[in-house]
mmJSON file of the N, C-alpha and C atoms, coordinates in Angstrom:
{"data_MODEL":{"atom_site":{
"group_PDB":["ATOM","ATOM","ATOM","ATOM","ATOM","ATOM","ATOM","ATOM","ATOM","ATOM","ATOM","ATOM","ATOM","ATOM","ATOM","ATOM","ATOM","ATOM","ATOM","ATOM","ATOM","ATOM","ATOM","ATOM","ATOM","ATOM","ATOM","ATOM","ATOM","ATOM","ATOM","ATOM","ATOM","ATOM","ATOM","ATOM","ATOM","ATOM","ATOM","ATOM","ATOM","ATOM","ATOM","ATOM","ATOM","ATOM","ATOM","ATOM","ATOM","ATOM","ATOM","ATOM","ATOM","ATOM","ATOM","ATOM","ATOM","ATOM","ATOM","ATOM","ATOM","ATOM","ATOM","ATOM","ATOM","ATOM","ATOM","ATOM","ATOM","ATOM","ATOM","ATOM","ATOM","ATOM","ATOM","ATOM","ATOM","ATOM","ATOM","ATOM","ATOM","ATOM","ATOM","ATOM","ATOM","ATOM","ATOM","ATOM","ATOM","ATOM","ATOM","ATOM","ATOM","ATOM","ATOM","ATOM","ATOM","ATOM","ATOM","ATOM","ATOM","ATOM","ATOM","ATOM","ATOM","ATOM","ATOM","ATOM","ATOM","ATOM","ATOM","ATOM","ATOM","ATOM","ATOM","ATOM","ATOM","ATOM","ATOM","ATOM","ATOM","ATOM","ATOM","ATOM","ATOM","ATOM","ATOM","ATOM","ATOM","ATOM","ATOM","ATOM","ATOM","ATOM","ATOM","ATOM","ATOM","ATOM","ATOM","ATOM","ATOM","ATOM","ATOM","ATOM","ATOM","ATOM","ATOM","ATOM","ATOM","ATOM","ATOM","ATOM","ATOM","ATOM","ATOM","ATOM","ATOM","ATOM","ATOM","ATOM","ATOM","ATOM","ATOM","ATOM","ATOM","ATOM","ATOM","ATOM","ATOM","ATOM","ATOM","ATOM","ATOM","ATOM","ATOM","ATOM","ATOM","ATOM","ATOM","ATOM","ATOM","ATOM","ATOM","ATOM","ATOM","ATOM","ATOM","ATOM","ATOM","ATOM","ATOM","ATOM","ATOM","ATOM","ATOM","ATOM","ATOM","ATOM","ATOM","ATOM","ATOM","ATOM","ATOM","ATOM","ATOM","ATOM","ATOM","ATOM","ATOM","ATOM","ATOM","ATOM","ATOM","ATOM","ATOM","ATOM"],
"id":[1,2,3,4,5,6,7,8,9,10,11,12,13,14,15,16,17,18,19,20,21,22,23,24,25,26,27,28,29,30,31,32,33,34,35,36,37,38,39,40,41,42,43,44,45,46,47,48,49,50,51,52,53,54,55,56,57,58,59,60,61,62,63,64,65,66,67,68,69,70,71,72,73,74,75,76,77,78,79,80,81,82,83,84,85,86,87,88,89,90,91,92,93,94,95,96,97,98,99,100,101,102,103,104,105,106,107,108,109,110,111,112,113,114,115,116,117,118,119,120,121,122,123,124,125,126,127,128,129,130,131,132,133,134,135,136,137,138,139,140,141,142,143,144,145,146,147,148,149,150,151,152,153,154,155,156,157,158,159,160,161,162,163,164,165,166,167,168,169,170,171,172,173,174,175,176,177,178,179,180,181,182,183,184,185,186,187,188,189,190,191,192,193,194,195,196,197,198,199,200,201,202,203,204,205,206,207,208,209,210,211,212,213,214,215,216],
"type_symbol":["N","C","C","N","C","C","N","C","C","N","C","C","N","C","C","N","C","C","N","C","C","N","C","C","N","C","C","N","C","C","N","C","C","N","C","C","N","C","C","N","C","C","N","C","C","N","C","C","N","C","C","N","C","C","N","C","C","N","C","C","N","C","C","N","C","C","N","C","C","N","C","C","N","C","C","N","C","C","N","C","C","N","C","C","N","C","C","N","C","C","N","C","C","N","C","C","N","C","C","N","C","C","N","C","C","N","C","C","N","C","C","N","C","C","N","C","C","N","C","C","N","C","C","N","C","C","N","C","C","N","C","C","N","C","C","N","C","C","N","C","C","N","C","C","N","C","C","N","C","C","N","C","C","N","C","C","N","C","C","N","C","C","N","C","C","N","C","C","N","C","C","N","C","C","N","C","C","N","C","C","N","C","C","N","C","C","N","C","C","N","C","C","N","C","C","N","C","C","N","C","C","N","C","C","N","C","C","N","C","C","N","C","C","N","C","C"],
"label_atom_id":["N","CA","C","N","CA","C","N","CA","C","N","CA","C","N","CA","C","N","CA","C","N","CA","C","N","CA","C","N","CA","C","N","CA","C","N","CA","C","N","CA","C","N","CA","C","N","CA","C","N","CA","C","N","CA","C","N","CA","C","N","CA","C","N","CA","C","N","CA","C","N","CA","C","N","CA","C","N","CA","C","N","CA","C","N","CA","C","N","CA","C","N","CA","C","N","CA","C","N","CA","C","N","CA","C","N","CA","C","N","CA","C","N","CA","C","N","CA","C","N","CA","C","N","CA","C","N","CA","C","N","CA","C","N","CA","C","N","CA","C","N","CA","C","N","CA","C","N","CA","C","N","CA","C","N","CA","C","N","CA","C","N","CA","C","N","CA","C","N","CA","C","N","CA","C","N","CA","C","N","CA","C","N","CA","C","N","CA","C","N","CA","C","N","CA","C","N","CA","C","N","CA","C","N","CA","C","N","CA","C","N","CA","C","N","CA","C","N","CA","C","N","CA","C","N","CA","C","N","CA","C","N","CA","C","N","CA","C","N","CA","C","N","CA","C","N","CA","C","N","CA","C"],
"label_alt_id":[null,null,null,null,null,null,null,null,null,null,null,null,null,null,null,null,null,null,null,null,null,null,null,null,null,null,null,null,null,null,null,null,null,null,null,null,null,null,null,null,null,null,null,null,null,null,null,null,null,null,null,null,null,null,null,null,null,null,null,null,null,null,null,null,null,null,null,null,null,null,null,null,null,null,null,null,null,null,null,null,null,null,null,null,null,null,null,null,null,null,null,null,null,null,null,null,null,null,null,null,null,null,null,null,null,null,null,null,null,null,null,null,null,null,null,null,null,null,null,null,null,null,null,null,null,null,null,null,null,null,null,null,null,null,null,null,null,null,null,null,null,null,null,null,null,null,null,null,null,null,null,null,null,null,null,null,null,null,null,null,null,null,null,null,null,null,null,null,null,null,null,null,null,null,null,null,null,null,null,null,null,null,null,null,null,null,null,null,null,null,null,null,null,null,null,null,null,null,null,null,null,null,null,null,null,null,null,null,null,null,null,null,null,null,null,null],
"label_comp_id":["UNK","UNK","UNK","UNK","UNK","UNK","UNK","UNK","UNK","UNK","UNK","UNK","UNK","UNK","UNK","UNK","UNK","UNK","UNK","UNK","UNK","UNK","UNK","UNK","UNK","UNK","UNK","UNK","UNK","UNK","UNK","UNK","UNK","UNK","UNK","UNK","UNK","UNK","UNK","UNK","UNK","UNK","UNK","UNK","UNK","UNK","UNK","UNK","UNK","UNK","UNK","UNK","UNK","UNK","UNK","UNK","UNK","UNK","UNK","UNK","UNK","UNK","UNK","UNK","UNK","UNK","UNK","UNK","UNK","UNK","UNK","UNK","UNK","UNK","UNK","UNK","UNK","UNK","UNK","UNK","UNK","UNK","UNK","UNK","UNK","UNK","UNK","UNK","UNK","UNK","UNK","UNK","UNK","UNK","UNK","UNK","UNK","UNK","UNK","UNK","UNK","UNK","UNK","UNK","UNK","UNK","UNK","UNK","UNK","UNK","UNK","UNK","UNK","UNK","UNK","UNK","UNK","UNK","UNK","UNK","UNK","UNK","UNK","UNK","UNK","UNK","UNK","UNK","UNK","UNK","UNK","UNK","UNK","UNK","UNK","UNK","UNK","UNK","UNK","UNK","UNK","UNK","UNK","UNK","UNK","UNK","UNK","UNK","UNK","UNK","UNK","UNK","UNK","UNK","UNK","UNK","UNK","UNK","UNK","UNK","UNK","UNK","UNK","UNK","UNK","UNK","UNK","UNK","UNK","UNK","UNK","UNK","UNK","UNK","UNK","UNK","UNK","UNK","UNK","UNK","UNK","UNK","UNK","UNK","UNK","UNK","UNK","UNK","UNK","UNK","UNK","UNK","UNK","UNK","UNK","UNK","UNK","UNK","UNK","UNK","UNK","UNK","UNK","UNK","UNK","UNK","UNK","UNK","UNK","UNK","UNK","UNK","UNK","UNK","UNK","UNK"],
"label_asym_id":["A","A","A","A","A","A","A","A","A","A","A","A","A","A","A","A","A","A","A","A","A","A","A","A","A","A","A","A","A","A","A","A","A","A","A","A","A","A","A","A","A","A","A","A","A","A","A","A","A","A","A","A","A","A","A","A","A","A","A","A","A","A","A","A","A","A","A","A","A","A","A","A","A","A","A","A","A","A","A","A","A","A","A","A","A","A","A","A","A","A","A","A","A","A","A","A","A","A","A","A","A","A","A","A","A","A","A","A","A","A","A","A","A","A","A","A","A","A","A","A","A","A","A","A","A","A","A","A","A","A","A","A","A","A","A","A","A","A","A","A","A","A","A","A","A","A","A","A","A","A","A","A","A","A","A","A","A","A","A","A","A","A","A","A","A","A","A","A","A","A","A","A","A","A","A","A","A","A","A","A","A","A","A","A","A","A","A","A","A","A","A","A","A","A","A","A","A","A","A","A","A","A","A","A","A","A","A","A","A","A","A","A","A","A","A","A"],
"label_entity_id":["1","1","1","1","1","1","1","1","1","1","1","1","1","1","1","1","1","1","1","1","1","1","1","1","1","1","1","1","1","1","1","1","1","1","1","1","1","1","1","1","1","1","1","1","1","1","1","1","1","1","1","1","1","1","1","1","1","1","1","1","1","1","1","1","1","1","1","1","1","1","1","1","1","1","1","1","1","1","1","1","1","1","1","1","1","1","1","1","1","1","1","1","1","1","1","1","1","1","1","1","1","1","1","1","1","1","1","1","1","1","1","1","1","1","1","1","1","1","1","1","1","1","1","1","1","1","1","1","1","1","1","1","1","1","1","1","1","1","1","1","1","1","1","1","1","1","1","1","1","1","1","1","1","1","1","1","1","1","1","1","1","1","1","1","1","1","1","1","1","1","1","1","1","1","1","1","1","1","1","1","1","1","1","1","1","1","1","1","1","1","1","1","1","1","1","1","1","1","1","1","1","1","1","1","1","1","1","1","1","1","1","1","1","1","1","1"],
"label_seq_id":[1,1,1,2,2,2,3,3,3,4,4,4,5,5,5,6,6,6,7,7,7,8,8,8,9,9,9,10,10,10,11,11,11,12,12,12,13,13,13,14,14,14,15,15,15,16,16,16,17,17,17,18,18,18,19,19,19,20,20,20,21,21,21,22,22,22,23,23,23,24,24,24,25,25,25,26,26,26,27,27,27,28,28,28,29,29,29,30,30,30,31,31,31,32,32,32,33,33,33,34,34,34,35,35,35,36,36,36,37,37,37,38,38,38,39,39,39,40,40,40,41,41,41,42,42,42,43,43,43,44,44,44,45,45,45,46,46,46,47,47,47,48,48,48,49,49,49,50,50,50,51,51,51,52,52,52,53,53,53,54,54,54,55,55,55,56,56,56,57,57,57,58,58,58,59,59,59,60,60,60,61,61,61,62,62,62,63,63,63,64,64,64,65,65,65,66,66,66,67,67,67,68,68,68,69,69,69,70,70,70,71,71,71,72,72,72],
"pdbx_PDB_ins_code":[null,null,null,null,null,null,null,null,null,null,null,null,null,null,null,null,null,null,null,null,null,null,null,null,null,null,null,null,null,null,null,null,null,null,null,null,null,null,null,null,null,null,null,null,null,null,null,null,null,null,null,null,null,null,null,null,null,null,null,null,null,null,null,null,null,null,null,null,null,null,null,null,null,null,null,null,null,null,null,null,null,null,null,null,null,null,null,null,null,null,null,null,null,null,null,null,null,null,null,null,null,null,null,null,null,null,null,null,null,null,null,null,null,null,null,null,null,null,null,null,null,null,null,null,null,null,null,null,null,null,null,null,null,null,null,null,null,null,null,null,null,null,null,null,null,null,null,null,null,null,null,null,null,null,null,null,null,null,null,null,null,null,null,null,null,null,null,null,null,null,null,null,null,null,null,null,null,null,null,null,null,null,null,null,null,null,null,null,null,null,null,null,null,null,null,null,null,null,null,null,null,null,null,null,null,null,null,null,null,null,null,null,null,null,null,null],
"Cartn_x":[27.869,26.878,27.048,25.964,26.03,25.307,25.779,25.102,24.115,23.468,22.543,23.274,24.554,25.398,25.957,25.387,25.743,27.185,27.917,29.334,30.179,29.59,30.316,29.829,30.669,30.296,31.278,30.894,31.743,31.774,32.963,33.099,33.014,32.263,32.114,31.935,32.085,31.84,30.922,30.208,29.31,29.896,29.641,30.161,29.054,29.206,28.224,28.668,29.821,30.31,30.879,30.81,31.268,32.784,33.515,34.98,35.42,34.465,34.722,35.636,35.446,36.232,35.497,34.162,33.373,32.632,33.305,32.717,31.554,30.52,29.369,29.536,29.646,29.742,28.522,28.421,27.285,27.166,25.958,25.622,26.264,26.663,27.215,26.078,25.984,24.958,25.232,24.178,24.305,23.788,24.589,24.125,22.976,22.013,20.869,21.318,20.961,21.33,20.467,19.146,18.222,16.849,15.937,14.547,13.676,12.784,11.878,10.453,9.603,8.193,8.051,8.894,8.828,9.455,10.102,10.745,12.255,12.912,14.371,14.981,15.986,16.662,18.104,18.56,19.917,20.555,21.84,22.551,23.676,23.761,24.834,25.619,26.911,27.792,28.442,28.533,29.175,30.476,31.447,32.742,33.231,33.622,34.159,35.495,35.707,36.937,38.058,39.278,40.461,41.066,42.341,43.131,42.933,42.129,41.957,41.476,42.132,41.724,42.023,42.795,43.15,42.129,41.051,40.029,39.286,39.197,38.464,37.08,36.067,34.685,34.016,33.429,32.731,31.529,31.308,30.136,28.851,27.873,26.591,25.836,24.703,23.888,24.076,24.486,24.726,23.699,23.209,22.224,22.594,22.08,22.261,21.138,20.956,19.971,20.697,20.361,20.95,19.84,20.055,19.067,19.424,18.442,18.645,17.598,18.038,17.116,17.073,15.874,15.702,15.124,15.827,15.387,15.243,14.041,13.797,13.536],
"Cartn_y":[43.373,42.457,42.362,42.386,42.372,41.173,40.776,39.731,40.404,39.61,40.179,41.182,40.935,41.876,42.843,44.023,44.942,45.41,45.126,45.493,44.465,43.324,42.284,42.278,42.711,42.747,41.959,41.697,40.989,41.813,42.204,42.933,41.929,42.268,41.36,42.161,41.466,42.051,41.108,41.656,40.86,40.694,39.53,39.197,38.581,38.669,38.072,36.704,36.219,34.91,34.134,32.814,31.967,31.945,32.471,32.56,33.846,34.704,35.976,36.896,36.914,37.792,39.084,39.054,40.202,40.825,41.786,42.43,43.331,43.31,44.179,45.401,46.559,47.82,48.657,49.853,50.722,50.911,50.783,51.003,50.004,48.831,47.782,46.934,46.781,45.882,44.442,43.713,42.321,41.44,40.469,39.606,38.705,38.527,37.668,36.212,35.422,34.006,33.209,33.44,32.751,33.391,32.936,33.375,32.135,32.097,30.968,31.497,31.016,31.426,32.947,33.615,35.062,35.843,35.142,35.801,35.74,36.901,36.952,36.623,35.747,35.342,35.822,36.31,36.815,36.111,35.77,35.097,35.996,36.174,36.946,36.039,36.304,35.55,36.523,36.145,36.977,36.354,37.2,36.706,37.603,36.97,37.709,38.318,39.589,40.301,40.041,40.201,40.21,38.845,38.816,37.713,36.296,36.021,34.651,33.72,32.575,31.587,32.02,33.086,33.524,34.489,34.783,35.696,35.025,35.702,35.171,35.802,34.971,35.428,34.667,35.398,34.744,33.975,32.751,31.983,32.744,32.607,33.262,33.433,34.048,34.345,35.818,36.112,37.48,37.835,39.057,39.492,40.866,41.168,42.477,42.675,43.89,44.209,44.747,44.221,44.666,45.328,46.566,47.278,47.14,46.774,46.588,47.406,48.16,48.891,48.192,47.953,47.312,48.349,48.576,49.547,48.815,48.84,48.211,49.263],
"Cartn_z":[-69.901,-69.442,-67.934,-67.2,-65.745,-65.151,-63.974,-63.213,-62.27,-61.421,-60.436,-59.553,-59.294,-58.561,-59.604,-59.719,-60.805,-60.782,-59.707,-59.687,-60.433,-60.792,-61.527,-62.97,-63.862,-65.262,-66.102,-67.333,-68.284,-69.564,-69.998,-71.261,-72.404,-73.438,-74.576,-75.859,-76.967,-78.29,-79.052,-80.035,-80.862,-82.255,-82.845,-84.171,-85.011,-86.331,-87.235,-87.735,-87.275,-87.714,-86.525,-86.615,-85.508,-85.362,-86.345,-86.254,-85.552,-85.213,-84.525,-85.334,-86.652,-87.52,-87.871,-87.885,-88.329,-87.151,-86.5,-85.328,-85.734,-84.924,-85.136,-84.24,-84.868,-84.133,-84.494,-83.956,-84.275,-85.775,-86.281,-87.694,-88.642,-88.144,-88.996,-89.551,-90.874,-91.419,-90.974,-90.648,-90.217,-91.346,-91.798,-92.886,-92.442,-93.338,-93.059,-93.109,-92.09,-92.052,-93.018,-92.983,-93.882,-93.754,-94.611,-94.551,-94.469,-93.475,-93.3,-93.222,-94.098,-94.12,-94.124,-94.901,-95.021,-93.883,-92.94,-91.802,-91.98,-91.949,-92.045,-90.69,-90.68,-89.449,-89.465,-88.328,-88.169,-86.984,-87.105,-86.023,-85.533,-84.221,-83.601,-82.668,-82.55,-81.659,-80.689,-79.437,-78.429,-77.971,-77.658,-77.183,-76.046,-74.946,-73.809,-74.209,-73.859,-74.208,-73.217,-73.709,-72.861,-72.623,-72.404,-71.896,-72.37,-73.36,-73.829,-72.738,-72.592,-71.599,-70.174,-69.993,-68.645,-68.043,-68.789,-68.281,-67.132,-66.009,-64.869,-64.833,-64.958,-64.888,-63.757,-62.827,-61.729,-62.261,-61.774,-62.205,-61.889,-62.739,-62.506,-63.799,-63.712,-64.883,-65.202,-66.421,-66.863,-67.929,-67.901,-68.881,-69.424,-70.596,-71.202,-72.205,-72.652,-73.671,-74.891,-76.043,-77.303,-78.11,-78.528,-79.337,-80.806,-81.608,-83.041,-83.783,-84.782,-85.65,-86.995,-87.489,-88.792,-89.743,-90.845,-91.84,-93.167,-93.733,-95.034,-96.058],
"occupancy":[1.0,1.0,1.0,1.0,1.0,1.0,1.0,1.0,1.0,1.0,1.0,1.0,1.0,1.0,1.0,1.0,1.0,1.0,1.0,1.0,1.0,1.0,1.0,1.0,1.0,1.0,1.0,1.0,1.0,1.0,1.0,1.0,1.0,1.0,1.0,1.0,1.0,1.0,1.0,1.0,1.0,1.0,1.0,1.0,1.0,1.0,1.0,1.0,1.0,1.0,1.0,1.0,1.0,1.0,1.0,1.0,1.0,1.0,1.0,1.0,1.0,1.0,1.0,1.0,1.0,1.0,1.0,1.0,1.0,1.0,1.0,1.0,1.0,1.0,1.0,1.0,1.0,1.0,1.0,1.0,1.0,1.0,1.0,1.0,1.0,1.0,1.0,1.0,1.0,1.0,1.0,1.0,1.0,1.0,1.0,1.0,1.0,1.0,1.0,1.0,1.0,1.0,1.0,1.0,1.0,1.0,1.0,1.0,1.0,1.0,1.0,1.0,1.0,1.0,1.0,1.0,1.0,1.0,1.0,1.0,1.0,1.0,1.0,1.0,1.0,1.0,1.0,1.0,1.0,1.0,1.0,1.0,1.0,1.0,1.0,1.0,1.0,1.0,1.0,1.0,1.0,1.0,1.0,1.0,1.0,1.0,1.0,1.0,1.0,1.0,1.0,1.0,1.0,1.0,1.0,1.0,1.0,1.0,1.0,1.0,1.0,1.0,1.0,1.0,1.0,1.0,1.0,1.0,1.0,1.0,1.0,1.0,1.0,1.0,1.0,1.0,1.0,1.0,1.0,1.0,1.0,1.0,1.0,1.0,1.0,1.0,1.0,1.0,1.0,1.0,1.0,1.0,1.0,1.0,1.0,1.0,1.0,1.0,1.0,1.0,1.0,1.0,1.0,1.0,1.0,1.0,1.0,1.0,1.0,1.0,1.0,1.0,1.0,1.0,1.0,1.0],
"B_iso_or_equiv":[0.0,0.0,0.0,0.0,0.0,0.0,0.0,0.0,0.0,0.0,0.0,0.0,0.0,0.0,0.0,0.0,0.0,0.0,0.0,0.0,0.0,0.0,0.0,0.0,0.0,0.0,0.0,0.0,0.0,0.0,0.0,0.0,0.0,0.0,0.0,0.0,0.0,0.0,0.0,0.0,0.0,0.0,0.0,0.0,0.0,0.0,0.0,0.0,0.0,0.0,0.0,0.0,0.0,0.0,0.0,0.0,0.0,0.0,0.0,0.0,0.0,0.0,0.0,0.0,0.0,0.0,0.0,0.0,0.0,0.0,0.0,0.0,0.0,0.0,0.0,0.0,0.0,0.0,0.0,0.0,0.0,0.0,0.0,0.0,0.0,0.0,0.0,0.0,0.0,0.0,0.0,0.0,0.0,0.0,0.0,0.0,0.0,0.0,0.0,0.0,0.0,0.0,0.0,0.0,0.0,0.0,0.0,0.0,0.0,0.0,0.0,0.0,0.0,0.0,0.0,0.0,0.0,0.0,0.0,0.0,0.0,0.0,0.0,0.0,0.0,0.0,0.0,0.0,0.0,0.0,0.0,0.0,0.0,0.0,0.0,0.0,0.0,0.0,0.0,0.0,0.0,0.0,0.0,0.0,0.0,0.0,0.0,0.0,0.0,0.0,0.0,0.0,0.0,0.0,0.0,0.0,0.0,0.0,0.0,0.0,0.0,0.0,0.0,0.0,0.0,0.0,0.0,0.0,0.0,0.0,0.0,0.0,0.0,0.0,0.0,0.0,0.0,0.0,0.0,0.0,0.0,0.0,0.0,0.0,0.0,0.0,0.0,0.0,0.0,0.0,0.0,0.0,0.0,0.0,0.0,0.0,0.0,0.0,0.0,0.0,0.0,0.0,0.0,0.0,0.0,0.0,0.0,0.0,0.0,0.0,0.0,0.0,0.0,0.0,0.0,0.0],
"pdbx_formal_charge":[null,null,null,null,null,null,null,null,null,null,null,null,null,null,null,null,null,null,null,null,null,null,null,null,null,null,null,null,null,null,null,null,null,null,null,null,null,null,null,null,null,null,null,null,null,null,null,null,null,null,null,null,null,null,null,null,null,null,null,null,null,null,null,null,null,null,null,null,null,null,null,null,null,null,null,null,null,null,null,null,null,null,null,null,null,null,null,null,null,null,null,null,null,null,null,null,null,null,null,null,null,null,null,null,null,null,null,null,null,null,null,null,null,null,null,null,null,null,null,null,null,null,null,null,null,null,null,null,null,null,null,null,null,null,null,null,null,null,null,null,null,null,null,null,null,null,null,null,null,null,null,null,null,null,null,null,null,null,null,null,null,null,null,null,null,null,null,null,null,null,null,null,null,null,null,null,null,null,null,null,null,null,null,null,null,null,null,null,null,null,null,null,null,null,null,null,null,null,null,null,null,null,null,null,null,null,null,null,null,null,null,null,null,null,null,null],
"auth_seq_id":[1,1,1,2,2,2,3,3,3,4,4,4,5,5,5,6,6,6,7,7,7,8,8,8,9,9,9,10,10,10,11,11,11,12,12,12,13,13,13,14,14,14,15,15,15,16,16,16,17,17,17,18,18,18,19,19,19,20,20,20,21,21,21,22,22,22,23,23,23,24,24,24,25,25,25,26,26,26,27,27,27,28,28,28,29,29,29,30,30,30,31,31,31,32,32,32,33,33,33,34,34,34,35,35,35,36,36,36,37,37,37,38,38,38,39,39,39,40,40,40,41,41,41,42,42,42,43,43,43,44,44,44,45,45,45,46,46,46,47,47,47,48,48,48,49,49,49,50,50,50,51,51,51,52,52,52,53,53,53,54,54,54,55,55,55,56,56,56,57,57,57,58,58,58,59,59,59,60,60,60,61,61,61,62,62,62,63,63,63,64,64,64,65,65,65,66,66,66,67,67,67,68,68,68,69,69,69,70,70,70,71,71,71,72,72,72],
"auth_comp_id":["UNK","UNK","UNK","UNK","UNK","UNK","UNK","UNK","UNK","UNK","UNK","UNK","UNK","UNK","UNK","UNK","UNK","UNK","UNK","UNK","UNK","UNK","UNK","UNK","UNK","UNK","UNK","UNK","UNK","UNK","UNK","UNK","UNK","UNK","UNK","UNK","UNK","UNK","UNK","UNK","UNK","UNK","UNK","UNK","UNK","UNK","UNK","UNK","UNK","UNK","UNK","UNK","UNK","UNK","UNK","UNK","UNK","UNK","UNK","UNK","UNK","UNK","UNK","UNK","UNK","UNK","UNK","UNK","UNK","UNK","UNK","UNK","UNK","UNK","UNK","UNK","UNK","UNK","UNK","UNK","UNK","UNK","UNK","UNK","UNK","UNK","UNK","UNK","UNK","UNK","UNK","UNK","UNK","UNK","UNK","UNK","UNK","UNK","UNK","UNK","UNK","UNK","UNK","UNK","UNK","UNK","UNK","UNK","UNK","UNK","UNK","UNK","UNK","UNK","UNK","UNK","UNK","UNK","UNK","UNK","UNK","UNK","UNK","UNK","UNK","UNK","UNK","UNK","UNK","UNK","UNK","UNK","UNK","UNK","UNK","UNK","UNK","UNK","UNK","UNK","UNK","UNK","UNK","UNK","UNK","UNK","UNK","UNK","UNK","UNK","UNK","UNK","UNK","UNK","UNK","UNK","UNK","UNK","UNK","UNK","UNK","UNK","UNK","UNK","UNK","UNK","UNK","UNK","UNK","UNK","UNK","UNK","UNK","UNK","UNK","UNK","UNK","UNK","UNK","UNK","UNK","UNK","UNK","UNK","UNK","UNK","UNK","UNK","UNK","UNK","UNK","UNK","UNK","UNK","UNK","UNK","UNK","UNK","UNK","UNK","UNK","UNK","UNK","UNK","UNK","UNK","UNK","UNK","UNK","UNK","UNK","UNK","UNK","UNK","UNK","UNK"],
"auth_asym_id":["A","A","A","A","A","A","A","A","A","A","A","A","A","A","A","A","A","A","A","A","A","A","A","A","A","A","A","A","A","A","A","A","A","A","A","A","A","A","A","A","A","A","A","A","A","A","A","A","A","A","A","A","A","A","A","A","A","A","A","A","A","A","A","A","A","A","A","A","A","A","A","A","A","A","A","A","A","A","A","A","A","A","A","A","A","A","A","A","A","A","A","A","A","A","A","A","A","A","A","A","A","A","A","A","A","A","A","A","A","A","A","A","A","A","A","A","A","A","A","A","A","A","A","A","A","A","A","A","A","A","A","A","A","A","A","A","A","A","A","A","A","A","A","A","A","A","A","A","A","A","A","A","A","A","A","A","A","A","A","A","A","A","A","A","A","A","A","A","A","A","A","A","A","A","A","A","A","A","A","A","A","A","A","A","A","A","A","A","A","A","A","A","A","A","A","A","A","A","A","A","A","A","A","A","A","A","A","A","A","A","A","A","A","A","A","A"],
"auth_atom_id":["N","CA","C","N","CA","C","N","CA","C","N","CA","C","N","CA","C","N","CA","C","N","CA","C","N","CA","C","N","CA","C","N","CA","C","N","CA","C","N","CA","C","N","CA","C","N","CA","C","N","CA","C","N","CA","C","N","CA","C","N","CA","C","N","CA","C","N","CA","C","N","CA","C","N","CA","C","N","CA","C","N","CA","C","N","CA","C","N","CA","C","N","CA","C","N","CA","C","N","CA","C","N","CA","C","N","CA","C","N","CA","C","N","CA","C","N","CA","C","N","CA","C","N","CA","C","N","CA","C","N","CA","C","N","CA","C","N","CA","C","N","CA","C","N","CA","C","N","CA","C","N","CA","C","N","CA","C","N","CA","C","N","CA","C","N","CA","C","N","CA","C","N","CA","C","N","CA","C","N","CA","C","N","CA","C","N","CA","C","N","CA","C","N","CA","C","N","CA","C","N","CA","C","N","CA","C","N","CA","C","N","CA","C","N","CA","C","N","CA","C","N","CA","C","N","CA","C","N","CA","C","N","CA","C","N","CA","C","N","CA","C","N","CA","C","N","CA","C","N","CA","C"],
"pdbx_PDB_model_num":[1,1,1,1,1,1,1,1,1,1,1,1,1,1,1,1,1,1,1,1,1,1,1,1,1,1,1,1,1,1,1,1,1,1,1,1,1,1,1,1,1,1,1,1,1,1,1,1,1,1,1,1,1,1,1,1,1,1,1,1,1,1,1,1,1,1,1,1,1,1,1,1,1,1,1,1,1,1,1,1,1,1,1,1,1,1,1,1,1,1,1,1,1,1,1,1,1,1,1,1,1,1,1,1,1,1,1,1,1,1,1,1,1,1,1,1,1,1,1,1,1,1,1,1,1,1,1,1,1,1,1,1,1,1,1,1,1,1,1,1,1,1,1,1,1,1,1,1,1,1,1,1,1,1,1,1,1,1,1,1,1,1,1,1,1,1,1,1,1,1,1,1,1,1,1,1,1,1,1,1,1,1,1,1,1,1,1,1,1,1,1,1,1,1,1,1,1,1,1,1,1,1,1,1,1,1,1,1,1,1,1,1,1,1,1,1]
}}}
């Protein structure tokens, strides 16, 4: 994930649970959270990698794009 200054990035991983036990990697099925009015909803959680509370991240707005393929 990068900030406006592309030299400043943050390494992160995605998970399907708030306990960060089920990492989402390439081709990992994501469990459906619920269905509302015929629409399936999925929840993803992100966690910054490395060093626990000692990770230094510069303040700012960071963005990234996540590509998801849905196959029914």
